[in-house]
ROFI-97124 format. One line per field, with one value per residue: x, y, z of N, C-alpha, C in turn; residue in three letters; residue number from 1. Coordinates in steps of 0.02 Angstrom, whole numbers. Layout:
<sites>
n_c1 X ...
n_c2 Y ...
n_c3 Z ...
ca_c1 X ...
ca_c2 Y ...
ca_c3 Z ...
c_c1 X ...
c_c2 Y ...
c_c3 Z ...
r Ala ...
k NUM ...
</sites>
This chain:
<sites>
n_c1 -1415 -1318 -1304 -1156 -1062 -909 -810 -670 -519 -403 -272 -317 -458 -490 -444 -534 -646 -634 -672 -804 -857 -835 -931 -1039 -1100 -1158 -1042 -971 -838 -795 -691 -612 -632 -506 -454 -482 -395 -323 -419 -435 -308 -310 -415 -363 -263 -308 -385 -293 -233 -123 -45 -75 -45 -129 -262 -416 -572 -675 -812 -824 -872 -802 -792 -784 -780 -891 -1000 -1041 -1148 -1265 -1257 -1268 -1402 -1461 -1406 -1348 -1245 -1124 -954 -820 -668 -570 -423 -364 -352 -452 -574 -667 -704 -767 -878 -953 -998 -1093 -1209 -1339 -1385 -1493 -1610 -1577 -1466 -1329 -1160 -988 -830 -669 -565 -429 -402 -413 -506 -508 -640 -757 -781 -663 -630 -574 -622 -686 -690 -816 -907 -887 -937 -1071 -1119 -1107 -1196 -1315 -1343 -1384 -1506 -1518 -1564 -1559 -1442 -1324 -1173 -1020 -854 -703 -558 -393 -264 -226 -156 -165 -117 -105 -239 -298 -241 -308 -267 -263 -346 -381 -493 -572 -733 -828 -969 -1084 -1204 -1202 -1263 -1271 -1140 -1122 -1213 -1152 -1036 -1086 -1124 -1003 -895 -775 -690 -561 -567 -593 -700 -705 -813 -858 -913 -845 -824 -751 -626 -583 -582 -497 -377 -345 -305 -200 -105 -31 54 133 187 278 365 414 472 585 686 744 824 921 1093 1122 1198 1157 1022 990 911 914 888 887 822 806 792 679 583 580 530 408 341 332 254 130 95 78 -24 -131 -149 -183 -300 -389 -402 -472 -593 -606 -581 -456 -436 -464 -351 -265 -303 -353 -365 -268 -133 -124 -141 -39 74 74 88 214 297 315 275 219 221 312 423 446 479 598 689 689 744 872 922 870 767 587 541 650 651 527 550 662 653 522 429 308 230 95 90 9 17 99 20 -86 -22 5 -123 -184 -83 -37 -137 -127 1 -26 -123 -68 65 246 285 172 148 281 349 259 231 359 399 300 329 454 420 330 411 508 630 768 735 772 802 774 828 743 618 571 493
n_c2 -473 -434 -441 -441 -391 -403 -332 -380 -462 -428 -382 -283 -279 -411 -422 -336 -413 -481 -405 -392 -524 -560 -488 -564 -557 -602 -641 -613 -631 -576 -604 -497 -489 -519 -600 -736 -848 -819 -833 -971 -1011 -970 -1051 -1178 -1179 -1199 -1088 -989 -831 -781 -663 -594 -695 -748 -848 -852 -835 -980 -964 -856 -828 -870 -815 -829 -703 -720 -744 -626 -536 -605 -615 -482 -451 -469 -399 -309 -220 -158 -174 -91 -144 -134 -94 74 90 11 72 129 17 -55 26 3 -124 -104 -55 -102 -104 -94 38 145 78 31 77 53 123 65 89 193 354 486 582 675 757 770 904 958 962 921 765 661 483 436 531 512 382 399 499 434 326 390 441 327 316 267 286 377 331 272 316 288 320 240 268 302 242 85 -57 -201 -326 -313 -293 -414 -496 -459 -349 -197 -71 86 176 289 330 411 510 623 628 600 507 392 335 319 219 118 105 50 -72 -132 -113 -181 -257 -236 -163 -6 130 295 434 545 695 751 712 745 787 671 569 624 642 508 473 566 551 442 489 575 481 417 523 550 427 437 477 365 317 410 447 314 170 46 -74 -86 -38 134 244 385 478 612 681 616 656 794 796 733 824 937 880 862 996 1036 949 996 1121 1086 1005 1097 1188 1114 1097 1024 993 1063 1009 876 825 825 717 544 511 586 627 507 401 432 415 275 230 275 193 76 -28 -16 114 190 111 129 265 256 197 298 399 350 392 345 348 352 263 177 114 48 -41 -117 -147 -147 -208 -283 -226 -133 36 148 285 332 297 385 507 500 502 625 718 816 912 954 1017 1123 1191 1225 1315 1302 1365 1354 1213 1144 1017 920 966 969 836 771 825 767 631 634 683 591 610 631 648 773 828 991 1130 1236 1183 1187 1284
n_c3 269 129 -50 -131 -267 -340 -461 -542 -507 -445 -326 -227 -244 -217 -85 -26 -17 102 226 186 180 311 372 352 227 62 -54 -211 -324 -480 -613 -735 -916 -954 -860 -850 -853 -739 -638 -648 -603 -469 -418 -441 -352 -223 -186 -152 -171 -295 -292 -173 -84 7 72 -5 74 86 68 -15 -177 -334 -500 -679 -810 -897 -821 -767 -808 -779 -641 -608 -607 -486 -368 -225 -201 -308 -336 -401 -450 -545 -648 -679 -816 -862 -840 -932 -1006 -904 -879 -992 -965 -872 -923 -918 -788 -644 -596 -454 -411 -307 -303 -275 -290 -307 -388 -432 -493 -617 -730 -887 -951 -1093 -1100 -1070 -935 -770 -704 -582 -549 -489 -539 -676 -693 -650 -740 -864 -850 -826 -951 -1010 -961 -833 -672 -513 -451 -330 -309 -242 -176 -127 -30 36 153 113 102 7 48 187 221 181 273 381 458 554 470 407 317 196 142 16 -27 -99 -35 122 203 128 124 258 284 209 284 402 351 312 398 512 653 614 496 471 437 382 344 211 127 26 -122 -238 -185 -111 -211 -309 -238 -218 -345 -387 -288 -324 -422 -345 -258 -340 -360 -228 -213 -292 -211 -156 -254 -281 -287 -289 -352 -378 -359 -226 -72 -41 65 94 187 229 109 59 154 130 -1 21 104 19 -79 -15 6 -128 -167 -90 -150 -282 -265 -206 -312 -408 -350 -233 -54 49 175 157 97 204 275 278 140 77 149 225 129 38 118 142 9 -22 49 -16 -160 -333 -389 -310 -332 -468 -461 -388 -480 -577 -502 -497 -613 -732 -879 -901 -1004 -1017 -893 -897 -1003 -962 -826 -770 -854 -857 -761 -696 -679 -598 -571 -674 -784 -762 -782 -921 -965 -920 -905 -996 -990 -857 -854 -935 -865 -742 -670 -658 -544 -464 -451 -431 -415 -470 -603 -660 -650 -726 -853 -874 -888 -996 -1097 -1096 -1027 -910 -735 -620 -457 -403 -310 -319 -314 -188 -66
ca_c1 -1361 -1321 -1269 -1103 -1029 -846 -783 -597 -490 -337 -256 -359 -528 -496 -438 -595 -695 -626 -720 -873 -878 -835 -995 -1091 -1132 -1147 -991 -947 -785 -795 -634 -626 -626 -435 -432 -508 -340 -305 -468 -417 -249 -332 -454 -320 -215 -346 -409 -240 -222 -50 -11 -84 -20 -180 -316 -482 -620 -711 -880 -822 -879 -759 -822 -756 -819 -953 -1055 -1052 -1212 -1317 -1251 -1288 -1475 -1485 -1352 -1362 -1187 -1073 -890 -775 -599 -527 -371 -387 -357 -512 -635 -715 -729 -813 -940 -991 -1028 -1145 -1261 -1407 -1401 -1559 -1613 -1563 -1410 -1274 -1094 -930 -772 -603 -516 -401 -382 -444 -518 -525 -700 -762 -781 -595 -629 -556 -682 -669 -725 -887 -945 -883 -984 -1139 -1138 -1114 -1256 -1374 -1357 -1418 -1570 -1517 -1573 -1556 -1384 -1286 -1105 -973 -784 -662 -488 -357 -208 -252 -117 -207 -90 -124 -311 -313 -219 -353 -232 -301 -346 -428 -503 -624 -782 -858 -1029 -1113 -1256 -1161 -1300 -1256 -1078 -1132 -1244 -1101 -992 -1119 -1125 -939 -844 -760 -643 -498 -579 -628 -719 -728 -861 -847 -953 -800 -811 -697 -563 -563 -566 -439 -319 -329 -269 -137 -54 12 107 179 223 336 412 448 512 650 737 777 871 973 1160 1127 1223 1126 951 979 877 955 828 890 761 798 765 611 540 571 486 341 311 314 200 68 80 52 -89 -180 -162 -218 -367 -431 -414 -522 -657 -607 -564 -387 -438 -465 -281 -232 -336 -334 -361 -209 -73 -124 -130 28 124 77 113 286 335 324 227 245 234 375 476 461 514 667 730 696 793 938 944 841 705 529 539 702 628 474 579 713 643 451 392 240 198 51 110 -50 36 122 -39 -123 16 -4 -193 -204 -24 -33 -183 -100 56 -56 -166 -32 133 299 285 116 159 348 365 216 239 426 400 258 366 507 391 301 466 556 694 784 707 819 774 802 813 689 555 552 483
ca_c2 -495 -404 -475 -396 -415 -368 -340 -376 -511 -405 -386 -242 -300 -475 -409 -303 -465 -508 -375 -406 -591 -562 -459 -614 -543 -650 -605 -644 -597 -593 -579 -463 -532 -536 -637 -805 -893 -801 -866 -1042 -1020 -964 -1110 -1237 -1172 -1200 -1020 -944 -779 -784 -601 -581 -752 -761 -891 -820 -876 -1028 -941 -806 -864 -845 -828 -798 -645 -736 -747 -561 -504 -641 -597 -412 -444 -475 -380 -248 -175 -174 -145 -88 -151 -142 -44 137 81 -27 105 136 -50 -73 63 -33 -185 -84 -19 -128 -112 -68 103 144 32 57 61 78 123 58 110 259 390 551 591 739 740 800 977 974 974 863 729 602 424 432 572 479 325 424 534 384 285 434 444 264 323 232 343 370 291 290 300 310 305 221 289 298 196 17 -108 -261 -382 -302 -303 -486 -526 -431 -301 -135 -31 142 205 340 324 477 519 689 614 564 450 333 303 298 152 70 95 2 -136 -161 -104 -237 -238 -218 -121 53 173 363 455 613 720 780 661 769 784 603 531 653 624 438 469 604 529 394 529 598 423 408 578 536 368 453 487 301 303 461 427 241 141 -20 -75 -93 20 192 278 459 498 685 700 589 699 858 783 717 887 978 845 878 1066 1039 914 1043 1172 1055 983 1156 1218 1076 1097 984 1027 1053 966 806 807 815 660 477 507 621 611 436 358 445 384 203 220 290 142 19 -30 -5 185 210 73 166 325 239 189 364 433 324 424 313 376 308 209 129 75 2 -92 -160 -163 -154 -219 -311 -194 -75 92 190 355 346 295 447 560 496 519 695 758 875 963 981 1065 1183 1225 1245 1337 1270 1398 1328 1142 1130 946 882 986 949 763 755 841 717 569 645 694 536 637 616 694 794 870 1058 1166 1282 1148 1193 1354
ca_c3 224 63 -105 -154 -327 -350 -528 -540 -461 -425 -254 -183 -249 -181 -13 -4 -2 170 273 163 201 384 393 335 163 7 -93 -273 -361 -551 -649 -798 -975 -961 -800 -848 -833 -671 -596 -648 -561 -399 -400 -441 -297 -161 -172 -130 -221 -307 -275 -101 -46 58 50 -9 111 43 53 -69 -241 -388 -566 -740 -831 -933 -772 -736 -821 -743 -571 -601 -602 -417 -322 -186 -206 -358 -318 -459 -428 -604 -653 -709 -888 -878 -816 -986 -1020 -850 -890 -1044 -936 -824 -960 -906 -717 -624 -561 -382 -395 -266 -332 -238 -335 -277 -439 -417 -553 -631 -802 -918 -990 -1160 -1091 -1050 -863 -728 -682 -541 -573 -472 -587 -741 -692 -645 -802 -917 -840 -834 -1023 -1026 -927 -769 -627 -440 -433 -271 -328 -190 -190 -69 -36 99 157 115 67 -1 87 257 229 175 336 432 499 561 409 414 251 193 88 2 -68 -85 15 170 231 87 147 327 281 187 341 447 316 294 450 556 705 582 438 496 380 393 292 188 72 -24 -173 -281 -149 -95 -272 -343 -198 -231 -408 -394 -240 -359 -453 -293 -232 -384 -347 -164 -224 -324 -159 -144 -308 -285 -265 -286 -414 -386 -341 -155 -43 -22 89 89 222 229 43 56 195 95 -57 48 128 -39 -113 20 -10 -196 -170 -63 -201 -339 -245 -198 -378 -447 -315 -172 8 73 234 134 85 269 307 253 67 55 188 243 71 10 162 127 -59 -25 84 -60 -215 -401 -403 -278 -365 -529 -440 -369 -541 -608 -459 -513 -675 -790 -906 -891 -1054 -1002 -835 -920 -1047 -932 -755 -748 -917 -848 -703 -705 -635 -609 -573 -741 -828 -752 -815 -993 -979 -907 -890 -1039 -964 -794 -866 -966 -816 -682 -683 -618 -478 -425 -438 -458 -419 -516 -673 -683 -656 -783 -914 -883 -914 -1063 -1145 -1085 -1006 -841 -685 -570 -404 -403 -247 -332 -302 -117 -45
c_c1 -1371 -1285 -1220 -1066 -968 -820 -708 -569 -419 -329 -305 -431 -539 -491 -500 -650 -692 -673 -793 -898 -879 -897 -1054 -1130 -1118 -1102 -970 -893 -788 -733 -655 -618 -553 -410 -458 -454 -320 -354 -454 -358 -268 -368 -411 -270 -250 -366 -356 -226 -146 -12 -16 -51 -67 -234 -382 -532 -662 -781 -883 -823 -838 -789 -779 -804 -886 -1013 -1078 -1123 -1270 -1316 -1274 -1362 -1500 -1429 -1368 -1306 -1139 -1009 -844 -703 -552 -472 -399 -394 -422 -577 -687 -745 -781 -880 -984 -1027 -1087 -1206 -1332 -1421 -1467 -1553 -1600 -1505 -1357 -1208 -1040 -868 -707 -549 -494 -378 -421 -449 -515 -583 -702 -765 -713 -591 -608 -620 -661 -714 -798 -931 -944 -934 -1056 -1162 -1149 -1180 -1320 -1393 -1391 -1485 -1575 -1514 -1564 -1498 -1351 -1214 -1057 -903 -748 -590 -456 -304 -230 -208 -157 -183 -108 -198 -329 -288 -257 -315 -270 -291 -400 -433 -558 -667 -814 -919 -1058 -1170 -1225 -1197 -1286 -1194 -1082 -1166 -1195 -1052 -1021 -1119 -1058 -885 -836 -713 -576 -506 -624 -639 -740 -772 -850 -897 -911 -779 -752 -630 -538 -541 -505 -374 -297 -291 -202 -84 -8 69 158 216 284 388 450 494 579 705 775 830 928 1038 1169 1150 1197 1055 937 948 928 906 829 830 752 767 693 563 527 523 414 305 288 256 132 47 49 -15 -145 -199 -203 -290 -413 -449 -467 -587 -662 -586 -492 -386 -438 -394 -246 -261 -314 -324 -297 -146 -69 -107 -62 82 131 107 187 328 347 272 258 260 301 434 496 500 586 713 741 746 864 964 917 781 649 529 592 682 575 503 622 697 570 406 320 203 154 71 57 -34 60 65 -79 -88 4 -77 -207 -145 -20 -79 -156 -44 32 -93 -127 40 183 302 230 127 228 366 325 228 307 429 358 295 421 479 364 355 519 626 707 754 761 785 812 783 757 620 528 548 518
c_c2 -465 -448 -425 -428 -372 -383 -328 -423 -493 -406 -347 -264 -366 -465 -376 -354 -489 -473 -386 -473 -597 -528 -502 -597 -599 -615 -646 -600 -622 -563 -541 -513 -553 -582 -708 -854 -881 -834 -941 -1056 -1018 -1027 -1172 -1237 -1164 -1130 -973 -894 -774 -720 -586 -634 -769 -807 -853 -864 -919 -1004 -880 -844 -830 -864 -798 -746 -663 -744 -679 -534 -540 -622 -525 -404 -441 -461 -314 -197 -201 -137 -148 -88 -162 -89 19 131 47 8 112 69 -70 -37 28 -93 -168 -53 -42 -140 -78 3 93 99 67 31 92 70 119 84 182 293 454 558 664 724 779 877 1002 996 911 831 667 543 417 473 542 422 350 457 485 347 326 441 381 260 278 285 324 325 317 269 331 290 288 242 282 245 124 -29 -173 -318 -375 -316 -377 -525 -499 -388 -235 -90 23 178 258 327 393 471 587 684 570 505 386 298 285 229 99 55 44 -68 -171 -154 -168 -212 -215 -171 -63 103 242 383 529 630 746 728 682 764 714 565 558 639 553 429 503 583 477 429 550 540 408 462 567 475 381 460 422 285 352 436 352 215 70 -18 -86 -29 73 245 354 491 574 709 677 633 766 850 769 781 931 946 861 950 1071 1004 960 1095 1144 1037 1043 1186 1180 1066 1053 1025 1011 1006 892 781 790 756 596 474 539 598 536 391 369 412 309 190 232 236 80 21 -9 68 207 173 107 229 312 233 256 406 411 352 392 353 327 250 156 85 24 -55 -142 -183 -180 -165 -239 -279 -136 -22 146 264 376 345 359 506 559 509 594 742 821 931 995 1033 1127 1225 1253 1263 1298 1302 1370 1256 1122 1057 911 902 964 874 740 768 790 652 578 652 639 562 620 669 709 839 937 1093 1216 1250 1163 1267 1367
c_c3 155 13 -136 -212 -341 -421 -527 -487 -441 -349 -210 -185 -213 -106 15 13 70 220 251 188 277 414 372 272 113 -44 -153 -304 -433 -583 -711 -856 -987 -906 -795 -824 -761 -621 -592 -602 -487 -377 -396 -384 -230 -138 -143 -187 -233 -291 -201 -58 12 29 51 28 65 25 7 -135 -295 -455 -621 -765 -864 -886 -748 -746 -789 -669 -558 -585 -530 -368 -288 -193 -259 -339 -379 -435 -486 -603 -686 -785 -909 -861 -871 -1007 -967 -858 -941 -1016 -890 -858 -944 -831 -701 -596 -487 -362 -354 -294 -288 -282 -295 -324 -426 -481 -560 -706 -822 -964 -1057 -1158 -1068 -977 -827 -702 -643 -562 -551 -519 -657 -745 -693 -710 -859 -910 -844 -907 -1047 -990 -865 -714 -553 -417 -369 -283 -277 -210 -124 -81 33 100 166 72 66 43 161 268 226 235 396 483 500 500 417 347 254 132 79 -43 -50 -35 68 202 192 112 220 330 257 244 389 417 316 348 492 611 676 522 459 440 406 334 275 133 14 -76 -216 -246 -136 -157 -307 -305 -213 -296 -407 -343 -272 -396 -401 -259 -275 -369 -282 -172 -257 -272 -146 -196 -313 -254 -260 -354 -425 -360 -267 -127 -22 2 81 123 225 164 37 95 161 37 -34 69 69 -77 -81 6 -79 -203 -144 -116 -258 -321 -237 -265 -417 -409 -255 -111 29 133 216 122 151 307 272 178 40 91 202 185 40 52 147 58 -65 8 41 -115 -280 -416 -373 -309 -430 -513 -422 -429 -576 -568 -472 -579 -738 -815 -896 -940 -1040 -943 -858 -961 -1009 -861 -737 -809 -905 -789 -724 -654 -644 -608 -642 -791 -823 -786 -891 -1013 -974 -896 -932 -1015 -900 -808 -903 -914 -757 -701 -640 -549 -434 -404 -464 -465 -473 -588 -700 -694 -716 -849 -927 -912 -985 -1116 -1142 -1072 -933 -795 -633 -519 -401 -338 -256 -320 -232 -97 21
r Met Ala Lys Ile Leu Ile Leu Gly Ala Gly Ser Leu Ser Thr Ala Phe Ala Phe Pro Cys Ile Asp Asn Lys His Gln Val Ser Ile Val Gly Thr His Leu Glu Asp Asp Phe Ile Asn Ile Ile Lys Ser Asn Lys Asn Ile His Pro Thr Leu Lys Ser Lys Ile Pro Asn Asn Val Lys Leu Tyr Lys Phe Asn Asn Phe His Asn Leu Leu Lys Asp Thr Asp Leu Ile Val Leu Gly Ile Ser Ser Lys Gly Ile Asn Trp Ala Leu Asp Gln Leu Lys Lys Ile Lys Asn Asn Gln Gln Ile Leu Ile Leu Thr Lys Gly Leu Asn Val Asn Lys Lys Asn Arg Tyr Glu Val Tyr Pro Asp Thr Val Lys Asn Phe Leu Leu Lys Lys Glu Ile Lys Asn Leu Lys Val Ser Val Ala Ala Gly Pro Cys Leu Ala Ser Asp Leu Ser Asn Arg Leu Leu Thr Asn Val Ile Phe Ala Asn Lys His Ile Ser Val Val Arg Asn Leu Ser Lys Met Leu Ser Thr Ser Tyr Tyr Lys Ile Lys Cys Ser Lys Asp Val Thr Gly Val Ala Ala Cys Ala Gly Ile Lys Asn Ile Tyr Ala Met Ile Val Gly Thr Ser Met Gly Ile Asn Ser Lys Asn Glu Lys Asp Asn Lys Asn Leu Asn Thr Ala Ala Ala Leu Phe Asn Gln Ser Ile Thr Glu Met Cys Tyr Phe Ile Lys Lys Ile Gly Gly His Glu Ser Thr Val Met Asp Leu Ala Gly Val Gly Asp Leu Tyr Val Ser Cys Thr Gly Gly Arg Asn Ser Lys Met Gly Lys Phe Ile Gly Met Gly Met Thr Tyr Lys Lys Val Lys Lys Asn Lys Met Arg Asn Asp Thr Val Glu Gly Ala Asp Leu Ile Phe Asp Ile Gly Asn Lys Ile Val Lys Asp Phe Thr Val Lys Glu Leu Pro Leu Met Thr Ser Phe Ile Lys Ala Leu Leu Asn Asn Thr Lys Phe Lys Ile Asp Lys Lys Phe Phe Ser
k 1 2 3 4 5 6 7 8 9 10 11 12 13 14 15 16 17 18 19 20 21 22 23 24 25 26 27 28 29 30 31 32 33 34 35 36 37 38 39 40 41 42 43 44 45 46 47 48 49 50 51 52 53 54 55 56 57 58 59 60 61 62 63 64 65 66 67 68 69 70 71 72 73 74 75 76 77 78 79 80 81 82 83 84 85 86 87 88 89 90 91 92 93 94 95 96 97 98 99 100 101 102 103 104 105 106 107 108 109 110 111 112 113 114 115 116 117 118 119 120 121 122 123 124 125 126 127 128 129 130 131 132 133 134 135 136 137 138 139 140 141 142 143 144 145 146 147 148 149 150 151 152 153 154 155 156 157 158 159 160 161 162 163 164 165 166 167 168 169 170 171 172 173 174 175 176 177 178 179 180 181 182 183 184 185 186 187 188 189 190 191 192 193 194 195 196 197 198 199 200 201 202 203 204 205 206 207 208 209 210 211 212 213 214 215 216 217 218 219 220 221 222 223 224 225 226 227 228 229 230 231 232 233 234 235 236 237 238 239 240 241 242 243 244 245 246 247 248 249 250 251 252 253 254 255 256 257 258 259 260 261 262 263 264 265 266 267 268 269 270 271 272 273 274 275 276 277 278 279 280 281 282 283 284 285 286 287 288 289 290 291 292 293 294 295 296 297 298 299 300 301 302 303 304 305 306 307 308 309 310 311 312 313 314 315 316 317 318 319 320 321 322 323 324 325 326 327 328 329 330 331 332 333 334 335 336 337 338 339 340 341
</sites>
């Protein structure tokens, strides 16, 4: 039995506790410093998570953030389930972890480091903690098609874990796999982690198909358009991932095709895309339709979009560069036949 500490009480991090507890591990979920009231709501509602609508198993322990550092002292696996905006804050909380600590990152995103290079979160975490003289870390990343609601209902879910030392994720797979939670293993940390981030941008782009020719918010699937956008998105993801040092084959697996498919079927990124497809600008959607929603694809664009449009031409990444420019300039996004080869 391992002691697993999950930082973040959001939907995915909470759902991740289900296969952990079903493997008889000791599981603790600690809310961030912004989630104290949220933890109170869960406890007052008989452990039913208000977003998942699922009851958290009674043997999963729920804590407010002021308990985090005490729990850190004696844990076998730390799981980071915060939003991409909280990654730097989370690093600060890990400054005093022990050597040889095992960390699994659920957070999806991509950084540009001080050397102006793309950097995936496992490298961000490792490089930060190495500067604090914390050594021999085992930092892995999880990605793939995993809707939190499905996982919390113990529906078949197939994901991928990556670490340059594949034995590390193979051991995690043995620790965490269940009859419904299946884990593939990869050494392509860059590819897996970067796919997890940029697929959110492409989920918005494919989502625009639902808004085209629609004058209201009812679903307007436009499946032909969606398929064309999906296919072009995969082509561009392959190009991008290879350019930054990942493997094209990773895009054609769970971290790329699989995760993008799930993200396009629903969620906040595709919802944002739908409104943009209806002819709205990003700022208008945020103000009038999604004021309180975190849209991680948009957050990623505002973090690294300027670098992407400098590094890649419209010919190389027609969909991504055009969509990024529309969000950065707060202009409308229109699908052009030139986007498709």
